[in-house]
Structures are given as structure tokens and as C-alpha cells.
N, C-alpha and C positions, 0 to 999 in steps of 0.2 A: 799221615791222619794215625789214628787209635781204630781201630776195629771190633763190634762186636757183632755177634748174631745179622751175620752178613751186611754190616753196613757199617762204613767208614766214616769216623768224624775226623772234624779238624775243627776248633775253635777257635774264635779270636779274632779269626783272619781278616788283617787291616785292606780295605776295598778305600780305592784312589780318589777322588772326585776332580773336576776341573780344575776349583780353584785352592785343591792343595789341602783339603782335610781327607780325613780316612775316616770311610765309615766299620763298622765294626761287625765283624760277620759271623755263624755258624755254618761249617760246608757239612751236608751230608749224602754222601754217596756210596751205592751197590760195591757191594766186596766182589766185583765181578772186573771183566773186561770190558773197560769201556772205548771212548768218551759215550758222556747220555748225553738227551735232551735232558734242559736244566727248566725247573720252577725256583721264580725269585718270589718270593714274601719278604715285605720294608714292612716294616711296625715302631709306632713311639710306644706300643706297651712291651715290649722288652723281645729281644730275640729269644729264641724256642731253645731248648734244649735236646728239644725231643719232640715228639709227635705225629713226625712223618713219616712214621717204618710202612704205612700199605706205597707211599709214592714210591720209596726207597725202594722196596720190592717189586716195585710193578718196573723199575729199569730207571729212576726220575733220580739228577743229585737236583739236590732242593737247597739253597742258602736263606736262613733267617738271617734279617740284617733290622740292626736299629737304626731310625731315623737319624738325621740329624741333630746336635743337642739331646740323644736320646740314650741313656745307659752309658752302653762302651762307644759310643759316635762321638767324635770333634766336631766341633760350631755352635750354634747356639739356635735352639727352637722356635719355630716359630711357626703358634697351630692354622689351622684351617681355618681361623678368623679371617684371617685377612690376607690379602691379591696375594701376593707375590711370598711366600716361603719359601723359595729353593726345591723343594720335593718332588718337581718333576725334572730338574738341569740330575738333580740326584741320583731318579730312578733310569733317565737313559743312561747316564754312563757309568750304573751297575749293570743293566741288560747286559750293555755294550762288553762290561770287564769280564762279566759271566763266562756271554760266547767266545773268550779269547782265550777263555781257562783249559789248559791238554786236558780236563777230563767233561771238558765238554765242548760235544757235537755243532756246537754255533747257533741249536734251535734255543730259541727262550720264552716260555711262558711268564705270566705272574699269576697270583694268586693272594686271596684275601678278603676278610669283609670289612665293613665300616668305614671306618677312619683307614684302614688299609688298603682300601677297594676305591676310596677318596683319590690316593697315589695313586693306584694306575692308570686312572683315567687321564688323572694331569700328565704322568709318563707317555700313557698312549698317543697322547695331541701332539707329541715332538716325534712320533711316528720313528723309534730307534730300530734300525736296520734289520737288529733281528730276533727283535718282539715277533711272535708267530701266535703267541691266543692269549686272549685274560681268562680268569676267573675272579672278579672284582663284584662282590656281589653286596646286594642290601646298603645302598646307599645313593642320598637322591638327588638329583638337580641344582639346588639349593641349598644352603645354612637356612634360609628361613622356614625347609622346608622338614627339617632338625625337629628347631623347636621352637613350630607354626608361625603363621606372619600372623605378625605384630603383636604377638606376645614371648613369652620366655616359661622354660619346663623344667621350676627348680628342683623339682623332687631329682628326675633324672641329671641333669647337669651339674648340681649341686655333688651328687655321689659321686661322679664322674671328674668335677675338678678336686676332690678332697680323698677318693681313692685311688682312680687314675693316673688321674697326672701331676699332681703334686707332689706322692712321697717321691721319685725321680730329683724335681727339682729340688728338693730339700735337700739332699745327697749330697747333691753337684755344689750346692753351696754351702755345706757345711754347716746346715739349720740342726735345729733338735730332729728327733723323730715323729711317726714314723719316713721308715727310706722304704720301705717296699707299698708292694699295691695289698700282698698278703696279712701286712702289717696293720695297712690302712683300713684293710677290710672287717680287719677281727674288730678293731674299735669300732666302727660303725654299727657291728654284729650286736656286738656288746650294749649294744644301747638301744636296740629290739627295731631300728632302723628310726629310732626319735631322734633326729638330728635336731639340735635347735638351731641349725643354720635355717631348717623350714619356715618359720615361723620369725626369723629376721626382717627386721623394716628400716632404712628400706634397703633394698636392694642392691643400687649402688654404694652401698657401704660395706658390704661382702666381704671386694677383692683386698680390702683392706687386710683380709685375715690368710690370703693366700700369699705361698710364698713369692719372690721375687722373679723372673721369666713367667709367668703365670698371672701375677697380681693386676700388673698392666693388659695385658691382654683379656680377660675379665672385664675389667673396669670396661675397655673400649667396646666389649662386646656389648653389653648392657647399654651403653649409651650409643649404640647403633644398630639397634635387634633389628633394625629391614635391612641391614645389608646385606649384598649377593657376593661376595667377592668368588662365588666358584663358576657362575656360571656354563656348566655341567651344558647346557643344551644347546651351547653354542661350541662345546666341543668334539661333538661325533663325526663333522663333515672334515673331522687329519686325523678321524682315529681308520685304521686300515687293517686290522685283525678284529676276529669275531667276540664273541666275549660272552660264556653263560652267568647270568645271574640268578639268586635264590632271593625270594622273598616270603615273609608272612603275612597274611591279612590281621594281625595284632603284633605286628614291627613294629614300630616309632617312627621307623625310616623306610617304608613300604612305597616311598615315593620312588623308589628305587624301580617299581616296576614301569616308568615311565622310560626309560632307556633304550624301550628295547622296540618300541615304533621310531620311536628318534633316528635309531641306531638304523631301521629298517627304508627310513627317507630321506637319510642325510649321510649313511656314513660313508669313506669316500671311495671302498674297489666293492666291489659285488661281492667277494665273503664274505666283507662286513653286515652287509646291508640282508643278505642272505642265511647266515649261518648264525648270524646269535641269535640267545632262545636263553630259555627267562623258566625258570617254575616255580610257583607261586604254592603253598598249604598251611595252613592253620595258626600256627607257629608267629611265637614271637622274637627278638632282637637276640638272646640266647642258647634260641629253643629249636634252629633251625631243621627239619629231618625229624624232629621228635613226635610219637606218638600223643604224648600229653604235656601239654602247656599248664603251668600257673592250677595245678590243679583238675583239670577237663582235662579229662579224655575223648581225645579225636578218634577211637579206634586202629585195629592194626593198621588199617591200610592206609594213617597219615601218615606212616614214619617209612623215614626214603633216609638208604644210607648213603648221606652224602658224597662222602672220600670215593665213594665206589665210583658216582658219575662222576667226581671230579677227575680220576683215573680213565675212565673213557672218553671225558673232554679231552683230553692231552693224550690219549693214545691216537685220536682221527687230528689234531693239528699239529702237535711234535715228531710226533713215530711216524702220520701215512695209513694208521692202520683204517680196513672198510668194515670198520665196524655197524656202519648203518647209522651214527652221530647225525650226519649232513642230509640223511633223510628224514628225521624226525618231526614231526611239525616244532613252530617256535616256541607256542610255549605248553606248559602242562600245568593244571590251577584244579586245586583240591577245591569238590562244592562240599561243605558242613552238612548235618542236616541228613535226614532217612538212616538207611542201617550200616551205620558208620562211619558213611560218605562217600565219595566218589571222587576216581581221578577223569578231566576231561581234556582234552587237550586243543588246541586253535591256531590262528597264524599268527594272531596278533594279539595286542593285551590295550584295553578291551576285543573281549569276543565279537566276531561280526555274528550276525543271527539273534539280536537282541531285539526288546522292541519296551517301549517308553511306556512304562502302565504310570496314571496317576493315581493317587491314596487323597482324596479332600481331607480335612481335617473338619470337625465339628464335633459340639457338646451342648449341655445344657449348663453352661458357664461354670464346669466345676469340674474339668480334668483332670481335678489331683490323680491320686492312687485311690482304686474304687468308688469313682467316679463316673462320670455319664462319657470321656471325652473319647472321639470314633475314629477309625478309618476308616473309606469308602469309597469306590471306583464310581458312583453314584451321587455322591456330593451326599447324600442320609439326608432324613429328617429336615423343619428348619429348625434352630433351636437360639442358643444364644450365639452373638455375634463376636465373644470375648474371651476369652479364660487369662487370669489373673494371679501372679506371686510375684513376694515376696524376695528379692535377695540381697541377703544378707556377710556381706566380706568377710563380716567376726566370726562367722557359720556355714562356709563354704559346702557343699557336698565333698563329702570325704571316695580322692581314687578310692577303687575298689582293685589291689592291688596286692604282690607277697612280699617277704621283705626285700628283696630283688629289687625294685624299685622300675621295671620295667612291665611296660603296658601287657598287655591280657586281657581275654576272656575273661567276663566276670560275671555271677551271678547278682543279678540288678535285684531281686528279693530283697536284697539286706539293703537297701535305699526306702524302699517304699514306705518303712514309719515318715517320710523329711515329709513338708509341704511346700518348699519350694523346686517341685518336679512335675510338671505335667505329663497325662499317660495319654499318648492314643494309641485307639488300637480296635485292628476289623472284628468281627465277627467271626469265630472259630472255621477255618476255610473245610469249603466244602471241597476240596483235591488241591492237590500239591502247587505252586508257586515256588520257582525256580532263579535264581538271579543268579545275573553274573556285571560285575564291572564295576563303575561310583553309582550308588544311590545320590540323590540328592531334596535335600528339602528346602522348597522356596517356603518364609515364614512373613508376614507380615507385621513387624513388631514397633511399638511403640515403652518408652518408657521414661520414668519422671527423674532420670539420670541423664547427663549433658553424653556419657559413656556407657555401657555395659559390655558384656557380653552376651553370647547364646550360641548354647548347643545344642545339634542333634544329634541324638543317639538308637539308630536303629538295634532291633530286639525279635528275638525268638523266645515268643511266649508258650510254652508246654501245655499240653494241658494240666488241667486240677489233678497232683497225688494221691486225694484224698476228700471226705468231707470238712467243712467247713476252711476252706482254701479255696480263694478264687483265680488262681494259676499255679500252675508247679513250676519250674525253673526256666528261668527269664532270661537267656543268653543275650550277652551282649555280640551281638554279631560287628559293628563296625559307630563309628563317631565324624562330627566333625562340629567345628567351632569357627564362629564369626569373631573378632572385637570391632566393634559395631563404626567405631571414628575409621576405621581402616576395611568400610563395608565393599569399598571403590576401587580402592587401593591402599600398595602399603606405603606408596610415596606420597600420599593426603589424608590431610586428619578432615573429616566431617562431622562436628560434633553435632548431636541433638535437640534441637527445642524441644522442655516440656511436651510432648503429649502426642509429638510429629511422627506419623506416622510414615514407616522405607519400610522396604523391601530387601532382606535377606538369604540371598542364595548358597546356601552350606552344602558344598560336597562333601560327604561321608569318603572317610578311608575305599579305597579298594575289596570287594571281597567277592563271595559265591559260596550259595546258600538255598539250602530246600527248607520251605517253610511247608511242614509236612500237613497232611489233612487231618484237623483238628485242632491244630496249631494256632497262633494268632500271630499276627506280625504287627508288631508294640514302634510308637514313635515315643521318645523322650525329651524334652526340650527344657531345658534349665540355665543357669547363667555360672554354672561355677565346677569345677573339675581337678581336686587342689587336694597335694600340692604336683599333680600330673602340671595341671597348668598355673601359673600364677594370678591372681585373683586380680579383678578388676575390681577397683576402688571408686568405681562409679560417679568419678569429681569431673572427668573431663583433663583430669592433669596427668603429669609423665608419673604412671602406677610403680615405675622402678626406680623415682628417684624421691616419691613424698608417702607421706608415711596415713592422712589422712582416709579415715573408709568411712562412708556414707554408704545407706539403705539405700536399693533402687525400687523402685515396684513398677513392673515388665510388665509386659501385654502384648500379649497375642491375637490375631485379628482373624477369623475366618468367618467370610462371609461370600454371596456371590460377587461385591463388590472386590473383595479383597479375600483370593483363594490360594489359604493357606494347602498347603502341596508338600507330600513323598509322592517322589519320585522314582519306580525303582528301573531298572533294566532286565523284563523275565525274559528268558531262553525261551523261546519259538519249541514247543516240544519237551522243556524241560523238565515240564509237569506231569 
């Protein structure tokens, strides 16, 4: 090993797997007498040459390993869109190899986010004897929760294919560059994020432009968008060790928060059931622990030192340090709003002690921006029974995100000039309303099209900042969507007849927010969010294989017989 600044490094270490393939890893150890507990980080994104100094100086050996078929590791990469990838077995073998090294004391923890977290859940279900704890964060239970049930998220997915996964496959197969993610990201950024692929139709034609080893899997993914290869909800009963999870209200993978309750109910051991933890804040996927996300500052309280929390976690479960981690609440979650926000604790997610509160939709038939759309707990005065808008997939509502193309908080005033968004809002609140959990929009809808989408977006509308403005900042809180053909099941398609009224239950993403006095609670209803989500073509055909686009005349019904409503989980005493 070579040493620098108290850290010994051994590069390009070959780690044998049960089938003879060798995974390549970098090893980082304290420059002190060992052996040490160890942390394993397996990744398809390229083993790290550094960045683990906090962990090593805290007394841990760290192994950063390329997963099978990626960068220095042998074998063929099989992505997580398939059921049998070999990552579970490779993970088990890696944990046991690591525990047997002379510089390891036999206690091993695993670490990593997103895809790397998915690999941890896979290996944990095989119960390697020396696995003591996990820090697997921001990965939902199903692949369909990443790209949304019944749909496809072209913006994020295309960038991931092109800038994260394709370059190394191009290098390995001797194809022209880019050969590194950095090169690919530079090319993407030079185009100012205006990738020509975003307007590509049909989507099923796109994989032929990807390198072998990715193209066939991308096509298979698009051909089977409802496939559930993970089924992590079935894994918890096999997991014996506790997990520390981080997630964010604006993280496209915040379905990760469902692991906690399932581990509490089904974990194989009392330790796994009682000691799994969750920390959730106002963050997006790459901004976990940050104070500011996508240009929105949530105040100094929003910032957390994640490496410090992770070190405390492993100190308790790998070193046996009595630091109080085991006595802390299962959940810490950040409530947006107020004076910079605040942290609360709970014993599970969603937290107990909330009460559902319904806000009925109503209007005079003109619920566009500047119209009479309203939300009221008493149903409000009589008015029109419907609101209408035309959804044209050739002119979809644009996604409000930064050039990184990750979901994040947005100021919805940027789309208030559009006529294809319905807006319902309360009167200025006389007192604060604090919510925590999963809001739900129950909508009665109809359409001229056999299939279309409906998006529901919860917004914290601030008071007007000056004369001549109807409102101040309109901060997105959370959203959800339903592809109407899949309103009852991902495995069944139920097309609409013209004018047929159906009930949609749209669960919005997890959140915790305090709507301050003088603010308005706002609900936006529309039919697109592109390119965060693929456009519904409104034809009833396969939107991923077909190029025909049609305009849909969409209707939201709200009456005593069809009570469209927003349901919020209000925290008792939170006002």
C-alpha cells in the first residue's frame, strides 16, 4: 500500500467471485495499527480514487469496487432492469472477501446511494455472515417508481444512458468516444441541456443509437415499462441488519422512504426491525444534505453533514460505540416553510398523529390562472360543475428544472401564462396548516381522448410581493400523476370512451410543509410535465412506439355528485 496524509491506499485490487470473475477495487486504510471494521462501496459508476477520508480517519477501511462488467471489473454488465443481474451474489462474495482480509476485523458495513443502494438490498437478502449494517439510501422499492408507474421519464433516463452508462461500454468495445462520464457530460452541457434526443420519436427507436451492452437492455426496458424486476418489498423479511436511509421531498427516488415501514414490520431480526432509520429533508437526488436545492434556499437548518451521520451510524453498529444512535427516533424529517423550516421526529413514516383534511375543488368554470378556481373545506358556494382545458402534446407544459435535469423545487409563476393548467387555491390562510405524509388528489375526470395523463401538483403560494401581482412566490411542494389507461392497474389497460367520467386517485410524493398564515394552498391540474415525463399522445396507442399526436379536451368535474378534492394529512398541533 502507498500512504499519504494518514491514509494507506492500494489500487486496482482484484477481488475473486464464486464464478472466477474478478472485480477491481481500491482499498483505503488508516495508517495505523489494525485491523479495522470495513465499509464496502460497490458501484457501476466507476470506483473512486478518493473521497473517503472522513471514514478512513474515523478508523475504517474502505473498499470502493467496480461492479461486474463496469470499468476494471470482469464479466458482462446486466442492468437493474433485469431480474437476475448477479449483483446479489457478487455483493455477498465481496462482503465475505473483505471480512477475511488481514486489515479487516471481520465487521463489514455497506454504503451507497441510488443504484449503489439497490445493490446493497440485493446482497443483504442473501445474509452474508459478516454484514453488520447498511447505509443504502435513496432507492425505491420498484423500478416503476423510478420512471413512474405506466410511463417513461425521458429527460432523466436519456441523460443517464448517454452520460453515465454508455461511455464505459463504448470504451470497453473500442467504439469512438466519449469514453468517460466527464467527457459525455461536457458534450451534454455544451448543448445547454438541449439534447436532440428529447424530441426523438418514437422512443423505441432511440436504443439503436446506444452502444451494445446497453442498447438491447434499453429497448427491453421501453418494451416492458410495467415490469417489476426488483420487488424489494419482498426482500425485507430476509434482511437481518439495520439500514440508514436518506431521502428528499424533491428526490425522484423518494419512494425509498417506504423501506422504513416495511423493515419495521418485516425485518428478519429485532435489530433490523427496531433500528432501521430514515432522515428526510428538502432535497433532490444529488442534493441530499444541502441547504439550497435547484436555486431555492431552505435556510441553514436544512443542511446536514451526511458523512458525520454515517460515521456515527457505523460507529454504533461496526464498533459498538454507545453513542445514542440506537436510542434516537426512527425518523427525522424537515418541515418546509415557517422561519427557515424545522426538524421533527417520528417513530415511522408517514408519521402518526395526522388527520386527513379535505379541500373541495370548485370554480365558476374558469379555473385557469387568474380565474375563480378555489379550494375550500366547506365545499364553497355553488358554481360551475366542470373546468376544461386542451392538452396538446406538441406543446406540453415544460418541466421547470436546472441543466442538471434532476427534479427539484420550482417557482410555478414561470408557467402562469399557460392556458392548459387549472389552478385551485384557498383563501389566504387565517392560521398555519402543517402537513406531513402523502397528499392525495381525488379527481373526477373525462376526456375526448381514449387515454391521457393527469398531473396534480401541490403549491405553497406566498402573499403578493407588490402591487399589481396576484401572488408572490409559488413554491412547488410535491406532485403526482396518473396515466388514465393504468388508473386501476399497471398490468391492465382501460381506455376511455369519449366523455366517460372516471375517478382518479393521484397520490402525491411524500412531503412535510407548513403553510403560513396569509399563504394559500394551491393545487394545479394539468396533463403534461415534459421532458420529466414522456408525453401522452392521447391516441390510446403505445406512446413509446408510435409517433401520432392528438389534442385532448380534458375535463375536471367538481360537484356534490362528483366531489373532486385535495386530501392533506394535517399534523395535529402543528399549526
